[in-house]
C-alpha positions in Angstrom: -38.3 -132.6 129.6 -39.6 -134.7 132.4 -42.2 -137.3 131.5 -45.3 -137.4 133.9 -46.1 -140.8 132.5 -43.5 -142.0 135.0 -45.3 -140.3 137.9 -48.1 -142.0 139.7 -48.8 -139.5 142.4 -51.7 -137.1 142.5 -50.7 -133.8 144.1 -53.1 -131.6 146.1 -56.1 -132.4 148.3 -58.4 -135.1 147.1 -61.2 -133.6 149.1 -61.9 -130.0 150.3 -64.8 -129.2 152.7 -66.9 -132.1 154.2 -69.7 -133.2 151.9 -73.3 -132.3 152.8 -75.7 -135.1 153.2 -77.2 -134.7 149.7 -73.7 -134.6 148.1 -72.6 -137.7 150.0 -75.7 -139.5 148.9 -74.9 -138.7 145.3 -71.4 -140.1 145.7 -72.6 -143.2 147.5 -75.7 -144.0 145.3 -75.0 -142.5 141.9 -71.2 -142.6 141.4 -70.8 -146.4 141.5 -73.2 -146.9 138.5 -71.4 -144.3 136.5 -67.8 -145.1 137.4 -65.3 -146.4 134.8 -64.5 -150.0 135.7 -61.3 -150.3 137.7 -59.6 -152.9 135.5 -59.5 -154.3 131.9 -59.6 -152.7 128.5 -62.2 -150.0 127.8 -64.4 -149.2 124.8 -67.8 -147.7 124.1 -69.5 -151.1 124.3 -68.2 -151.7 127.8 -68.8 -148.2 129.0 -72.2 -147.5 127.4 -73.5 -150.8 126.2 -73.3 -149.8 122.5 -70.9 -148.5 119.9 -70.8 -144.7 119.8 -68.2 -141.9 119.4 -66.1 -141.3 122.5 -64.8 -138.1 124.1 -62.7 -137.5 127.2 -62.3 -134.5 129.5 -59.1 -134.5 131.5 -59.8 -132.8 134.8 -63.3 -131.5 134.5 -63.4 -129.1 137.5 -67.0 -128.9 138.7 -68.3 -130.5 135.5 -70.1 -127.6 133.9 -68.3 -127.9 130.5 -68.6 -131.6 130.3 -72.3 -131.4 131.3 -73.0 -128.9 128.6 -71.1 -130.9 125.9 -72.8 -134.1 126.9 -76.3 -132.5 126.8 -75.6 -131.1 123.4 -74.1 -134.3 121.9 -76.3 -137.2 123.2 -75.0 -139.4 120.5 -71.5 -139.2 122.0 -70.1 -140.9 125.1 -68.2 -138.7 127.5 -65.5 -140.0 129.9 -64.8 -137.5 132.7 -61.6 -137.8 134.8 -61.1 -135.8 137.9 -59.0 -136.7 141.0 -60.9 -134.4 143.4 -64.0 -135.5 145.2 -65.5 -132.0 145.3 -65.3 -131.8 141.5 -66.9 -135.3 141.2 -69.9 -134.1 143.2 -70.3 -131.2 140.7 -70.2 -133.7 137.8 -72.8 -135.9 139.5 -75.1 -132.9 139.9 -74.7 -132.1 136.2 -75.7 -135.7 135.3 -78.7 -135.5 137.7 -79.9 -132.1 136.7 -79.4 -132.6 133.0 -80.7 -136.2 133.0 -77.5 -137.4 131.2 -77.1 -141.0 130.2 -73.9 -140.5 128.1 -71.4 -139.8 130.9 -69.0 -142.1 132.7 -66.7 -140.8 135.5 -63.3 -141.7 136.8 -62.2 -140.5 140.3 -58.5 -140.4 139.6 -55.8 -139.7 137.1 -56.8 -139.5 133.4 -53.7 -141.4 132.4 -55.2 -144.5 134.1 -58.1 -144.4 131.7 -56.2 -143.3 128.5 -53.8 -146.2 128.9 -56.7 -148.7 128.7 -58.5 -147.3 125.7 -57.7 -148.8 122.2 -55.6 -146.6 119.9 -57.6 -144.3 117.6 -60.7 -144.4 119.8 -61.4 -140.8 120.8 -63.2 -138.2 118.7 -62.8 -135.3 121.1 -60.6 -134.4 124.1 -60.4 -131.4 126.4 -57.9 -130.2 128.9 -59.3 -126.9 130.4 -57.6 -124.8 132.9 -55.3 -127.4 134.4 -53.1 -126.6 137.4 -50.2 -124.8 135.7 -47.5 -125.8 138.2 -45.7 -122.6 137.3 -42.4 -123.3 139.1 -39.8 -124.9 136.9 -39.2 -127.8 139.3 -42.8 -128.7 139.1 -43.0 -128.8 135.3 -42.9 -132.6 135.3 -46.3 -132.6 137.1 -48.1 -131.0 134.1 -50.3 -133.2 131.9 -49.1 -131.0 129.0 -45.8 -132.9 128.5 -44.6 -135.1 125.6 -45.4 -138.4 127.3 -49.1 -137.8 128.1 -49.7 -135.8 124.9 -48.1 -138.6 122.9 -50.4 -141.0 124.6 -53.4 -138.9 123.9 -52.4 -138.6 120.3 -52.3 -142.4 120.0 -55.8 -142.7 121.5 -57.4 -140.1 119.2 -58.8 -140.8 115.8 -57.3 -139.0 112.8 -59.4 -135.9 112.4 -60.4 -135.8 116.1 -60.1 -132.5 117.9 -58.2 -131.8 121.1 -59.0 -128.5 122.9 -56.8 -126.9 125.6 -57.6 -123.8 127.6 -55.7 -121.8 130.1 -55.3 -118.3 131.6 -51.7 -118.9 132.8 -49.0 -117.3 130.6 -46.3 -119.8 131.7 -48.5 -122.7 130.9 -49.6 -121.5 127.5 -46.0 -120.9 126.4 -45.1 -124.3 127.7 -48.1 -125.9 126.0 -47.3 -124.3 122.7 -43.8 -125.6 122.8 -44.9 -129.1 123.7 -47.6 -129.2 121.0 -45.2 -127.9 118.4 -43.1 -131.0 119.0 -46.0 -133.4 118.4 -46.5 -134.0 114.7 -49.7 -135.9 115.3 -51.5 -132.6 116.2 -52.1 -129.7 113.9 -52.9 -126.3 115.5 -56.2 -125.0 114.0 -55.3 -121.3 113.8 -55.5 -118.6 111.1 -55.3 -115.5 113.2 -55.4 -114.2 116.8 -59.2 -114.5 117.1 -58.8 -118.3 116.8 -57.1 -118.5 120.2 -58.3 -115.3 121.9 -62.1 -115.6 121.3 -64.0 -118.4 123.0 -65.9 -120.5 120.4 -69.7 -120.7 120.7 -69.5 -124.5 121.5 -67.0 -123.9 124.3 -69.0 -122.9 127.4 -67.4 -120.8 130.1 -66.3 -122.7 133.2 -66.2 -121.2 136.7 -62.4 -121.2 136.5 -62.5 -119.1 133.3 -65.0 -116.7 134.9 -62.7 -116.3 137.9 -59.7 -115.7 135.6 -61.6 -113.0 133.7 -62.8 -111.4 136.9 -59.1 -111.0 137.9 -58.3 -109.4 134.5 -56.5 -112.4 133.1 -56.3 -113.1 129.4 -57.6 -116.6 128.4 -56.3 -118.7 125.5 -58.4 -121.2 123.6 -56.3 -123.7 121.7 -57.7 -126.2 119.2 -55.7 -129.0 117.6 -56.7 -131.6 115.0 -55.3 -135.1 115.1 -53.4 -135.6 111.9 -52.7 -138.8 109.9 -49.1 -138.7 111.0 -47.8 -142.0 112.4 -47.9 -142.5 116.1 
């Protein structure tokens, strides 16, 4: 399997349609104060000015899920990583509209943030509806590969929870294969409802809604970080 940790190129457009004036103002005036520092080690004290549990969302789309989670867990600090400016605008709107003080944002690759966090730092992590890169020759571009998932495992606390969601059958099969090879994660499943029914604390994103509208099945995978050695 190819290891995307060796890849430092973000594929796709960084920006879609031109930003409207209000959106551009959010990026220029609000994003700098919420941005993860460009260099140096990261921890809750540096990001939020105090010790607190930490969570990360890897590619947050328009930020609806992260905004909901942050609003419902004000005692936890949320790090959102998204390489596309349109998505970052959505997250900034969530922060503004929900009056959130527990969110920090990174306009770029989540690996750049994960590598700078101390081991056993994260309590929660999400990877929801990532680009599936369905062609075999593009599989190396997926976050769901042994290198990135191994890195995430090192950064998560034992007992922490990692959630993965997708509507793509190729990606879900690939993800299950990858996760089965990572002893640091235990799949939290007893029956089909555990991965076919969206939990109450897993709000629907616009990408999931689009998938449902197309008649796609959606899978909701939950994993617990075990005490296995890194």
